[in-house]
BAFI-3210 file (N, C-alpha, C; in Angstrom, 3 decimals, decimal comma, padded with zeros to 6 digits):
// residues 302
n [1|2|3|4|5|6|7|8|9|10|11|12|13|14|15|16|17|18|19|20|21|22|23|24|25|26|27|28|29|30|31|32|33|34|35|36|37|38|39|40|41|42|43|44|45|46|47|48|49|50|51|52|53|54|55|56|57|58|59|60|61|62|63|64|65|66|67|68|69|70|71|72|73|74|75|76|77|78|79|80|81|82|83|84|85|86|87|88|89|90|91|92|93|94|95|96|97|98|99|100|101|102|103|104|105|106|107|108|109|110|111|112|113|114|115|116|117|118|119|120|121|122|123|124|125|126|127|128|129|130|131|132|133|134|135|136|137|138|139|140|141|142|143|144|145|146|147|148|149|150|151|152|153|154|155|156|157|158|159|160|161|162|163|164|165|166|167|168|169|170|171|172|173|174|175|176|177|178|179|180|181|182|183|184|185|186|187|188|189|190|191|192|193|194|195|196|197|198|199|200|201|202|203|204|205|206|207|208|209|210|211|212|213|214|215|216|217|218|219|220|221|222|223|224|225|226|227|228|229|230|231|232|233|234|235|236|237|238|239|240|241|242|243|244|245|246|247|248|249|250|251|252|253|254|255|256|257|258|259|260|261|262|263|264|265|266|267|268|269|270|271|272|273|274|275|276|277|278|279|280|281|282|283|284|285|286|287|288|289|290|291|292|293|294|295|296|297|298|299|300|301|302]
n.u [136,302|135,143|136,196|134,964|132,302|132,391|132,995|130,657|128,769|129,587|129,151|126,370|125,650|126,440|124,605|122,229|122,719|122,770|120,128|118,767|119,557|118,416|115,816|116,027|116,840|114,532|112,678|113,809|113,811|111,216|110,979|110,735|109,441|106,471|105,285|104,825|106,035|108,689|109,182|108,822|111,014|113,041|112,797|112,857|115,384|116,816|116,325|117,620|120,224|120,828|120,784|123,292|124,441|123,323|124,845|127,231|126,857|126,549|124,003|122,957|120,394|118,746|116,833|114,880|111,617|110,314|107,694|106,630|108,429|107,774|105,131|105,624|107,198|105,352|103,455|105,070|105,990|103,641|103,075|105,353|105,005|102,715|103,637|105,855|104,626|102,796|104,659|106,149|104,207|103,459|105,741|105,410|103,944|105,157|108,187|111,528|112,752|110,583|109,279|111,194|111,378|108,709|108,242|110,015|108,568|107,677|109,105|107,944|105,360|105,629|105,955|103,488|101,539|102,166|100,800|098,360|099,051|099,467|101,845|103,935|104,718|107,276|107,790|109,401|108,626|106,066|106,645|108,354|106,538|104,695|106,336|106,989|104,508|103,861|105,975|105,352|103,079|104,101|105,749|104,117|101,502|100,144|099,889|097,283|095,945|095,820|096,846|099,540|098,919|100,695|102,113|100,203|099,941|102,514|102,390|100,384|101,692|103,844|102,652|102,261|104,935|105,669|104,079|105,310|107,873|107,194|106,168|108,447|110,083|108,796|108,914|111,577|113,440|112,809|113,262|115,428|117,091|118,130|116,933|114,289|114,291|114,824|112,562|110,443|111,110|110,854|108,107|106,994|108,069|106,913|104,161|104,109|104,847|102,644|100,640|101,762|101,725|099,013|098,099|100,128|101,139|101,854|104,140|105,883|108,334|111,162|112,927|112,395|113,079|115,785|116,597|116,199|118,091|120,155|119,012|117,413|119,347|120,733|118,684|117,902|120,229|122,049|120,393|118,719|120,178|123,028|122,818|121,124|122,746|124,938|123,611|122,980|125,569|126,503|124,700|125,439|127,068|125,657|122,928|119,379|117,800|119,755|120,763|118,498|118,258|120,463|119,937|117,621|118,470|118,337|116,304|117,318|119,420|117,912|116,727|119,038|119,994|117,887|118,174|120,802|120,826|118,346|117,600|115,794|114,137|113,980|111,852|111,761|109,689|109,280|111,810|111,842|109,818|110,995|113,168|111,902|110,583|112,749|113,996|111,953|111,844|114,325|114,279|112,200|113,443|115,270|115,970|115,059|117,067|116,492|116,452|115,553|113,981|114,506|113,508|115,063|117,509|118,477|118,688|115,729|114,556|113,563]
n.v [147,602|148,462|146,547|144,219|144,869|145,002|142,340|141,165|142,268|141,089|138,406|138,416|139,109|136,798|135,054|136,085|135,447|132,631|132,079|133,281|131,754|129,435|129,440|128,555|125,909|125,008|125,048|123,238|120,978|120,077|118,632|115,948|115,535|116,439|119,698|119,665|117,308|117,862|120,067|118,817|117,035|118,916|120,643|118,854|117,757|120,108|120,640|118,420|118,993|121,078|119,957|118,869|121,175|121,534|120,145|121,412|124,061|125,391|126,069|127,515|128,152|126,474|124,627|126,156|127,684|125,674|124,867|127,210|127,422|125,181|125,831|128,191|127,139|125,553|127,460|129,203|127,265|126,515|128,919|129,056|126,759|127,534|129,805|128,676|126,606|127,932|129,411|127,357|125,984|128,101|128,368|126,503|127,734|130,124|132,087|131,600|134,030|135,891|134,793|135,209|138,051|138,784|137,381|138,779|140,972|140,713|142,304|144,772|144,205|143,590|146,032|147,181|145,358|145,666|147,934|147,146|146,455|148,772|149,990|152,535|153,850|155,172|157,750|156,580|153,904|153,953|155,140|153,217|151,097|151,995|152,163|149,451|148,260|149,422|148,376|145,645|145,568|146,075|143,842|141,548|141,897|141,628|143,155|142,726|143,041|140,862|138,598|136,486|133,211|131,900|134,060|135,212|133,290|133,555|136,158|136,068|134,261|135,842|137,449|135,628|135,054|137,505|137,557|135,461|136,519|138,554|137,019|135,546|137,647|138,322|136,021|135,148|136,549|135,323|132,626|129,773|130,228|128,396|125,926|126,659|127,115|124,522|123,113|124,444|123,901|121,116|120,851|122,141|120,518|117,997|118,536|119,161|116,657|115,084|116,208|115,649|112,839|112,499|113,716|113,540|111,012|109,309|110,411|110,425|108,726|106,543|106,472|108,916|110,725|110,182|110,999|113,678|114,554|116,490|119,229|119,042|118,742|121,165|123,098|122,258|121,782|123,930|126,308|126,269|125,140|126,067|128,809|129,853|129,612|131,252|133,684|134,201|134,465|136,709|138,748|139,478|141,624|143,466|145,633|144,858|146,211|147,049|144,573|143,478|145,012|144,166|141,408|141,466|141,460|138,920|138,592|139,692|137,900|135,624|136,204|136,366|133,754|132,325|133,240|132,409|129,603|128,498|129,615|131,721|134,640|138,192|140,650|144,106|145,351|143,662|143,897|146,595|146,483|144,751|146,336|148,559|147,273|146,255|148,652|149,746|147,867|148,278|151,037|151,020|150,017|151,861|154,420|157,769|160,404|162,992|166,206|166,624|168,127|167,342|166,853|165,555|165,231|162,861|160,221|158,936|155,652|152,667]
n.w [095,198|092,775|091,072|092,027|091,449|088,670|088,046|089,022|087,268|084,853|085,421|085,771|083,184|081,887|083,048|081,935|079,266|079,360|080,166|078,033|075,741|076,551|075,672|073,084|073,521|074,765|072,690|070,840|072,394|072,284|069,989|070,266|072,676|074,543|075,653|078,473|079,297|078,646|080,364|082,831|082,949|082,791|085,105|087,246|086,885|087,230|089,959|091,026|090,281|091,957|094,443|095,533|096,567|099,026|100,821|100,530|101,218|104,271|106,538|109,368|110,115|108,772|109,585|110,666|110,605|109,072|108,381|107,209|105,110|103,531|102,797|101,378|099,332|097,982|097,052|095,451|093,734|092,384|091,033|089,467|087,918|086,460|084,987|083,590|082,163|080,437|079,012|077,749|076,219|074,612|073,047|071,090|069,169|068,553|068,011|069,393|069,871|070,020|072,259|074,244|074,425|075,038|077,415|079,000|079,722|082,275|083,947|083,648|084,510|087,221|088,896|088,188|089,092|091,697|092,407|093,417|095,907|097,177|096,378|095,208|091,983|089,867|087,335|085,445|085,363|084,187|081,728|080,686|080,545|078,625|076,332|076,121|075,607|073,144|071,680|071,890|070,335|067,722|067,503|067,825|066,770|063,659|060,346|059,690|061,994|063,736|066,329|067,188|068,365|070,073|071,132|072,759|074,772|075,853|076,813|078,824|080,417|081,240|083,146|085,221|085,736|086,781|089,119|090,384|090,858|092,657|094,774|095,486|096,298|098,650|100,331|100,294|102,067|104,453|104,549|103,869|100,914|099,024|099,663|099,294|096,523|095,527|096,469|095,141|092,492|092,439|093,030|090,771|088,723|089,319|089,038|086,295|085,354|086,093|084,463|081,979|081,972|081,845|079,407|077,516|077,199|075,103|073,929|076,013|076,492|077,113|074,989|073,653|075,669|075,789|073,238|073,548|075,323|075,316|075,013|077,334|079,321|079,073|079,568|082,088|083,830|083,178|082,749|085,009|087,338|087,196|086,343|088,310|090,617|089,907|089,746|092,439|093,504|092,074|092,800|095,290|095,088|093,640|093,154|093,366|091,372|089,543|088,821|087,614|085,301|083,759|083,558|082,099|079,550|078,646|076,861|074,505|074,008|073,577|071,125|069,552|069,819|068,623|066,018|065,311|065,777|065,129|062,811|062,799|061,710|061,944|060,807|059,695|061,085|063,328|064,465|065,218|067,142|069,063|069,833|071,018|073,135|074,616|075,323|076,883|079,004|080,194|080,865|082,708|084,924|085,696|087,872|087,848|088,746|091,058|092,546|095,842|098,606|101,907|105,280|107,109|105,918|105,074|102,664|101,147|101,669|099,997]
ca.u [134,851|134,839|136,525|133,902|131,098|132,594|132,845|129,241|128,080|129,932|128,461|124,952|125,535|126,501|123,305|121,267|122,995|122,329|118,663|118,300|119,738|117,545|114,599|116,331|116,788|113,141|112,010|114,375|113,430|109,873|110,985|110,358|108,624|105,472|105,733|104,800|107,056|109,989|109,319|108,978|112,409|113,907|112,782|113,309|116,841|117,331|116,313|118,664|121,537|121,057|120,817|124,616|124,788|122,841|125,956|128,361|126,516|126,031|123,090|122,576|118,961|118,059|115,698|113,906|110,490|110,104|106,317|106,497|109,226|107,006|104,013|106,193|107,622|104,162|102,885|105,973|106,014|102,421|103,252|106,385|104,355|101,829|104,435|106,671|103,746|102,334|105,810|106,526|103,142|103,549|106,865|104,966|103,279|105,895|109,634|112,279|112,969|109,341|109,035|112,127|111,018|107,412|108,443|110,718|107,624|107,413|109,762|106,939|104,179|105,900|105,518|102,072|100,813|102,441|099,806|097,303|099,578|099,738|103,216|103,965|105,643|107,777|107,509|110,153|107,849|104,989|107,256|108,805|105,363|104,146|107,237|106,890|103,228|103,995|106,862|104,618|102,181|104,867|106,325|103,156|100,277|100,491|099,184|095,856|095,465|095,668|098,009|099,960|098,412|101,801|102,449|099,199|100,362|103,712|101,990|099,731|102,751|104,644|101,946|102,576|106,339|105,682|103,556|106,349|108,914|106,656|106,097|109,824|110,559|108,176|109,304|113,018|114,172|112,340|113,589|116,664|116,810|118,471|115,882|113,082|114,446|114,692|111,168|109,569|111,427|110,262|106,653|106,729|108,388|105,935|102,902|104,290|104,869|101,264|099,928|102,345|101,203|097,592|097,785|101,274|101,722|102,411|105,491|106,686|109,023|112,599|113,616|112,258|113,887|117,183|116,821|116,127|118,942|120,972|118,239|116,996|120,518|121,017|117,606|117,839|121,461|122,604|119,428|118,209|121,204|124,201|122,432|120,609|123,881|125,683|122,822|123,165|126,942|126,646|123,869|126,087|127,733|124,840|121,585|118,349|117,414|120,875|120,812|117,352|118,550|121,368|119,299|116,582|119,100|118,045|115,440|118,198|120,127|116,942|116,613|120,306|120,030|116,936|118,737|121,995|120,641|117,071|117,383|114,643|114,418|113,161|111,720|111,978|108,616|109,580|113,017|111,420|109,092|111,956|113,963|111,060|110,342|113,988|114,157|110,962|112,234|115,464|113,838|111,360|114,291|116,190|115,363|115,518|117,501|115,968|116,766|114,373|114,252|114,075|113,683|116,099|118,779|118,854|117,971|114,573|114,782|112,369]
ca.v [147,566|148,550|145,259|143,283|145,239|144,609|140,882|140,871|142,607|140,084|137,167|138,603|139,066|135,379|134,502|136,496|134,672|131,251|132,070|133,613|130,606|128,353|129,435|127,688|124,531|124,676|124,755|122,016|119,865|119,610|117,839|114,584|115,547|117,478|120,801|119,320|116,293|118,527|120,851|117,890|116,593|120,075|121,162|117,814|117,722|121,326|120,433|117,442|119,632|121,965|119,176|118,773|122,409|121,439|119,645|122,336|125,327|125,167|127,121|127,212|128,386|125,670|123,911|127,123|128,021|124,589|124,918|128,348|127,093|124,266|126,575|129,098|126,323|125,125|128,622|129,614|126,169|126,625|130,062|128,658|125,809|128,285|130,601|127,819|125,845|128,842|129,733|126,206|125,776|129,213|128,160|125,676|128,592|131,367|131,910|131,755|135,462|136,480|134,296|135,866|139,450|138,918|136,933|139,849|141,992|140,574|143,438|145,830|143,778|143,559|147,266|147,444|144,527|146,237|148,969|146,530|146,343|150,147|150,370|153,642|153,719|156,424|158,047|155,645|152,673|154,173|155,355|151,909|150,284|152,485|151,726|147,999|147,935|149,788|147,373|144,388|145,702|145,890|142,502|140,437|142,158|141,828|144,250|142,399|143,240|139,593|138,331|135,095|132,480|131,655|135,301|135,403|132,418|134,134|137,373|135,646|133,663|136,905|137,888|134,654|135,265|138,682|137,120|134,626|137,423|139,219|136,018|135,260|138,812|138,322|134,887|134,875|136,977|134,619|131,205|129,423|130,380|127,186|124,937|127,162|126,877|123,090|122,714|124,947|123,171|119,780|121,022|122,443|119,338|116,936|118,945|118,978|115,223|114,608|116,632|114,918|111,471|112,547|114,119|113,367|109,705|108,692|110,929|110,343|107,442|106,591|106,806|110,349|111,396|110,016|111,851|115,085|114,721|117,709|120,404|118,862|119,007|122,602|123,826|121,848|122,023|125,258|127,383|126,238|124,951|126,944|130,221|130,233|129,770|132,443|134,860|134,441|134,953|138,049|139,747|139,918|142,890|144,234|145,901|144,163|146,964|146,981|143,193|143,255|145,636|143,302|140,124|141,649|141,226|137,550|138,709|139,905|136,649|134,684|136,542|135,982|132,300|131,882|133,582|131,603|128,153|128,051|130,353|132,609|135,950|139,313|141,684|145,453|145,637|142,922|144,470|147,816|146,076|144,236|147,464|149,340|146,485|146,217|149,987|149,879|147,046|148,901|152,316|150,730|149,655|152,969|155,501|159,100|161,165|164,343|166,871|166,725|168,657|166,457|167,462|164,861|165,283|161,507|159,746|158,078|154,284|151,891]
ca.w [095,051|091,358|090,477|092,394|090,706|087,277|087,985|089,220|086,025|083,851|085,795|085,462|081,724|081,557|083,442|080,911|078,055|079,600|080,146|076,691|074,853|077,017|074,857|071,950|074,027|075,050|071,416|070,269|073,258|071,947|068,759|070,625|073,884|074,662|076,508|079,893|079,503|078,645|081,594|083,953|082,955|083,005|086,463|088,167|086,737|087,848|091,409|091,326|090,122|093,097|095,680|096,161|097,267|100,404|101,621|100,411|101,875|105,613|106,998|110,744|110,279|107,768|110,164|111,164|109,725|108,114|107,906|106,291|103,931|102,698|102,216|100,380|098,199|097,235|096,360|094,378|092,761|091,566|090,134|088,515|087,015|085,572|084,064|082,733|081,268|079,395|078,178|076,937|075,226|073,671|072,139|069,972|068,190|068,305|067,921|070,634|070,068|070,526|073,612|075,152|074,630|075,708|078,794|079,704|080,182|083,712|084,598|083,641|085,259|088,668|089,562|087,945|090,051|093,010|092,708|094,213|097,262|097,587|096,069|094,263|090,863|089,336|085,932|084,610|085,212|083,228|080,423|080,235|080,217|077,354|075,267|076,001|074,968|071,728|071,099|071,785|069,185|066,493|067,464|067,833|066,004|062,253|059,671|059,645|063,365|064,452|067,164|067,221|069,526|070,989|071,822|073,815|075,875|076,483|077,525|080,067|081,227|081,840|084,357|086,269|086,114|087,657|090,417|090,986|091,360|093,848|095,845|095,912|097,042|099,980|101,176|100,277|103,268|105,635|104,482|103,176|099,494|098,272|099,901|098,637|095,089|095,256|096,693|094,073|091,262|092,565|092,892|089,365|087,928|089,568|088,407|084,851|085,102|086,190|083,244|080,854|082,024|081,498|078,028|076,607|077,505|073,895|073,663|077,228|076,459|077,391|073,735|073,411|076,688|075,380|072,070|073,978|076,510|075,274|075,452|078,731|080,156|079,080|080,234|083,483|084,589|082,937|082,960|086,375|088,358|087,100|086,289|089,629|091,528|089,495|090,097|093,871|093,692|091,504|093,462|096,531|094,783|092,699|093,663|092,596|090,176|088,607|088,328|086,731|084,013|083,008|083,282|081,085|078,255|078,200|075,680|073,354|073,745|073,019|069,706|068,911|069,765|067,603|064,710|065,044|065,876|064,572|061,564|062,931|061,151|062,383|059,801|060,236|062,039|064,555|065,048|065,896|068,343|070,039|070,326|071,930|074,339|075,389|075,898|077,947|080,146|080,862|081,445|083,871|086,060|085,984|088,648|087,477|089,915|091,146|093,804|096,709|099,923|102,978|106,576|107,875|105,237|104,740|101,494|101,413|101,253|099,615]
c.u [134,455|135,104|135,444|132,620|131,195|132,428|131,377|128,458|128,343|129,243|126,979|124,715|125,578|125,184|122,243|121,459|122,514|120,814|118,121|118,411|118,902|116,249|114,800|116,243|115,348|112,360|112,493|113,941|112,064|109,807|110,502|109,438|107,552|105,961|105,777|105,827|108,443|110,202|109,502|110,432|113,343|113,956|113,199|114,832|117,475|117,386|117,424|120,047|121,870|121,237|122,204|125,021|124,310|123,946|127,146|128,122|125,872|125,183|122,570|121,078|118,121|116,812|114,604|112,822|110,215|108,697|106,105|107,258|108,444|105,835|104,512|106,623|106,465|103,588|103,775|106,088|104,817|102,541|104,287|105,815|103,475|102,620|105,213|105,815|103,253|103,472|106,145|105,485|103,186|104,647|106,516|104,485|104,025|107,381|110,291|112,509|111,742|109,086|109,938|111,732|109,705|107,505|109,111|109,809|107,264|108,044|108,807|105,768|104,400|105,476|104,048|101,211|101,003|101,472|098,688|097,738|100,058|101,194|103,205|105,018|106,048|107,428|108,223|109,377|106,780|105,530|107,732|107,645|104,774|105,006|107,113|105,605|103,279|104,884|106,178|103,675|102,935|105,417|105,273|101,910|100,657|099,635|097,697|095,215|095,099|096,968|098,274|099,465|099,509|102,191|101,458|099,556|101,553|103,352|101,306|100,756|103,608|103,993|102,248|104,041|106,447|105,175|104,578|107,462|108,447|106,610|107,483|110,377|110,009|108,735|110,808|113,754|113,845|112,734|114,945|116,390|117,072|117,385|114,559|113,137|114,219|113,238|110,283|109,854|110,819|108,748|106,286|106,957|107,372|104,579|102,971|104,251|103,453|100,468|100,436|101,832|099,752|097,352|098,928|101,916|102,395|103,843|106,428|107,322|110,506|113,380|113,554|113,047|115,368|117,515|116,848|117,105|119,709|120,166|117,738|118,149|120,817|119,966|117,521|119,066|121,945|121,616|118,938|119,338|122,321|123,799|121,895|121,755|124,683|124,935|123,002|124,537|127,064|125,890|124,362|126,734|126,966|123,458|120,557|117,959|118,500|120,963|119,688|117,589|119,407|120,682|118,166|117,142|118,928|117,156|116,270|118,928|119,185|116,784|117,871|120,386|119,084|117,454|119,898|121,683|119,356|116,718|116,106|115,023|113,459|113,077|111,842|110,927|108,892|110,812|112,706|110,696|110,013|112,765|113,170|110,802|111,581|114,238|113,191|111,334|113,378|115,054|113,009|112,179|115,242|115,452|115,943|115,870|116,894|116,330|115,495|114,795|113,684|114,359|114,826|117,477|119,273|118,068|116,820|114,839|113,467|111,957]
c.v [147,602|147,233|144,235|143,582|144,830|143,108|140,485|141,150|141,556|138,758|137,266|138,585|137,615|134,686|134,835|135,699|133,234|131,159|132,367|132,431|129,411|128,300|128,564|126,228|124,093|124,366|123,435|120,804|119,302|118,928|116,422|114,511|116,626|118,556|120,440|118,241|116,903|119,316|119,965|117,449|117,744|120,489|120,115|117,655|118,947|121,212|119,477|118,071|120,567|121,200|119,079|120,023|122,391|120,971|120,606|123,637|125,033|126,359|126,739|127,369|127,527|124,993|124,852|127,378|126,941|124,625|126,033|128,079|126,194|124,978|127,512|128,329|125,875|126,292|129,046|128,531|126,193|127,777|129,744|127,696|126,545|129,061|129,736|127,045|126,716|129,207|128,587|125,902|126,880|129,030|127,238|126,563|129,894|131,079|132,073|133,234|136,155|136,074|134,993|137,295|139,594|138,450|138,024|140,956|141,827|141,727|144,631|145,461|143,804|144,862|147,591|146,630|145,060|147,337|148,424|146,329|147,700|150,559|151,446|153,397|155,091|156,593|157,076|154,357|152,833|154,426|154,026|151,028|150,691|152,028|150,221|147,582|148,265|148,766|146,039|144,416|145,435|144,470|141,429|140,656|142,447|142,914|143,989|142,484|141,917|139,304|136,832|134,421|132,245|132,888|135,603|134,549|133,028|135,368|137,031|135,010|134,709|137,450|136,931|134,746|136,464|138,323|136,259|135,474|138,108|138,260|135,698|136,413|138,861|137,222|134,688|135,348|136,151|133,143|131,007|129,384|129,115|126,127|125,368|126,874|125,409|122,641|123,184|124,251|121,771|119,856|121,244|121,212|118,228|117,273|118,768|117,495|114,641|114,966|115,845|113,484|111,433|112,804|113,917|111,997|109,078|109,142|110,777|108,959|107,625|106,969|108,312|111,165|111,327|110,923|113,336|115,403|116,038|118,958|120,280|119,202|120,497|123,359|123,481|122,237|123,459|126,360|127,433|126,189|125,978|128,417|130,699|130,495|131,021|133,717|135,217|135,040|136,399|139,091|140,105|141,287|143,713|144,425|145,173|144,880|146,897|145,585|142,937|143,853|144,719|141,997|140,245|141,456|139,782|137,574|138,880|138,625|135,585|134,927|136,132|134,469|131,748|132,127|132,658|130,117|127,639|128,753|131,183|134,001|136,992|140,333|143,056|145,804|144,947|143,475|145,762|147,474|145,585|145,374|148,301|148,584|146,441|147,563|150,188|149,103|147,689|150,197|152,081|150,413|150,778|154,064|156,840|159,874|162,556|164,924|167,046|167,246|167,716|167,111|166,835|164,967|163,916|161,061|158,827|156,684|153,600|150,983]
c.w [093,575|090,652|090,764|091,622|089,241|087,108|088,124|087,943|084,947|084,140|085,463|083,951|081,247|081,905|082,394|079,622|078,201|079,509|078,756|075,738|075,303|076,225|073,613|072,372|074,277|073,774|070,838|071,082|072,945|070,578|069,035|071,839|073,796|075,614|077,993|080,214|079,550|079,932|082,817|084,075|083,306|084,471|087,495|088,089|087,377|089,361|091,820|091,244|091,276|094,407|096,308|096,935|098,718|101,339|101,595|101,166|103,221|106,035|108,361|110,980|109,338|108,315|110,668|110,108|108,669|107,525|106,904|105,003|102,982|102,027|101,111|099,138|097,342|096,426|095,192|093,315|091,841|090,568|089,054|087,480|086,005|084,532|083,083|081,736|080,121|078,449|077,236|075,867|074,173|072,645|070,977|068,827|067,908|068,305|069,289|070,935|070,622|071,971|074,622|075,456|075,391|077,156|079,620|080,198|081,654|084,484|084,662|084,547|086,773|089,351|089,340|088,907|091,463|093,400|093,591|095,666|097,765|097,389|094,992|093,189|090,351|087,869|085,004|084,362|084,139|081,822|079,838|079,806|078,872|076,183|075,029|075,298|073,477|071,012|070,909|070,585|067,880|066,370|067,187|066,980|064,564|061,621|059,535|061,013|064,056|065,198|067,186|068,498|070,561|071,777|072,944|075,025|076,619|077,313|078,846|081,000|081,921|083,106|085,511|086,687|087,051|089,054|091,148|091,581|092,643|095,021|096,378|096,733|098,455|100,875|101,275|101,530|104,515|105,675|103,819|101,669|098,689|098,434|099,267|097,145|094,761|095,410|095,556|092,751|091,282|092,380|091,423|088,496|088,087|088,948|086,887|084,492|085,139|084,934|082,041|080,808|081,565|080,019|077,035|076,763|076,287|073,635|074,851|077,329|076,741|076,138|073,458|074,420|076,317|074,199|072,438|075,096|076,494|075,644|076,883|079,667|080,226|079,872|081,713|084,279|084,426|083,318|084,402|087,396|088,325|087,156|087,631|090,605|091,199|089,857|091,572|094,138|093,240|092,299|094,861|096,339|093,756|093,292|092,807|091,303|089,110|087,994|087,331|085,348|083,157|082,623|082,270|079,678|077,791|076,965|074,416|072,990|073,178|071,517|068,945|068,760|068,718|066,199|064,345|064,898|065,234|063,272|061,608|062,452|061,732|061,253|060,473|061,284|063,384|065,253|065,802|067,194|069,431|070,660|071,330|073,236|075,225|076,056|077,058|079,187|080,928|081,549|082,703|085,110|086,462|086,733|088,204|088,740|089,897|092,504|094,613|098,067|100,969|104,327|107,346|107,231|104,817|103,518|101,899|100,881|100,920|100,764]
res [m|n|t|r|n|t|k|a|d|l|i|l|l|l|v|a|a|i|w|g|f|a|f|v|a|q|r|v|g|m|d|y|l|g|p|f|g|f|n|a|a|r|f|l|l|g|a|l|s|l|a|p|l|l|w|l|i|k|n|s|n|a|s|a|n|t|g|f|l|l|k|a|g|v|v|t|g|l|l|l|f|s|g|a|s|l|q|q|v|g|l|i|h|t|t|a|g|n|a|g|f|i|t|g|l|y|i|i|f|v|p|i|i|g|l|f|f|m|q|k|n|g|a|n|t|w|l|g|a|v|l|a|v|i|g|l|y|f|l|s|v|n|e|g|f|s|i|n|q|g|d|i|y|e|l|v|g|a|v|f|w|a|l|h|v|i|a|i|g|y|v|a|p|k|v|d|n|l|r|l|a|i|i|q|f|v|i|c|g|l|l|c|l|l|v|a|i|s|i|e|r|a|s|l|t|l|d|n|l|t|l|s|w|l|p|i|a|y|a|g|v|m|s|v|g|v|a|y|t|l|q|i|v|a|q|k|n|a|s|p|s|h|a|a|i|i|m|s|l|e|a|l|f|a|a|i|g|g|w|l|l|l|d|e|q|l|d|s|r|a|t|l|g|c|s|l|m|l|a|g|m|i|i|a|q|v|r|f|k|r|r|a|k|t|q|t|g|c|p|t|q|r]
***
């Protein structure tokens, strides 16, 4: 069991690295394409990369709940489109490192939004949220008390990522996960394509797509197809909370990738902000153990 858990942790760490370095690919991909054109290519390629798994993975319940599956795919696809669009547009005005850390705040927003659905949060959630907000201040608000436009886009996008996580958590147990993923990626990709045709037609050319093939391939195949599959494999032997802690390290890898590949620098103020945000994201996912008297003698389950 320990061996399986260790392998799961290493796989999840690889997933975090793939997702973190994807922020670099997303920035480089906009050297020739607009944000919506790049996302259209990325998500449609990601859906295509997952399609062969439909033949490899047999699911006897695949035809069940088709109507609900389509509705769930549309809703999650719309949320994915909102979060991904804000993230990609934000990357025009901010660094890959900032985008990674601010996007990671969805881990804080998920339990906070859960309050509206009568979900209780522990002290760790609020402590993590406070640290994350303080960190966001040091990372994004300069000494003149102004905030980067791109960071605002990333922050609003993080709310949509949180809504997406909540929606996935609700529908995933009821439908085939692989088909849900493909449908939402297609919905997101097609919406991005429609916007790109409307406002980015000048840059949406075959030559520009060819020049951007490497970041599109990485962000589409690796970030969407490969990382998604590895996440499923790893989470068979890791609890959701434990997995979320490891995957939140994508923010750290985004900063490393921006430093190594884009020559992005973090000053002492930004470094402090990133450290506080990372600490907040991790603390928000750690449950503090406490002794509690129970009448049944059984642990309380979520």
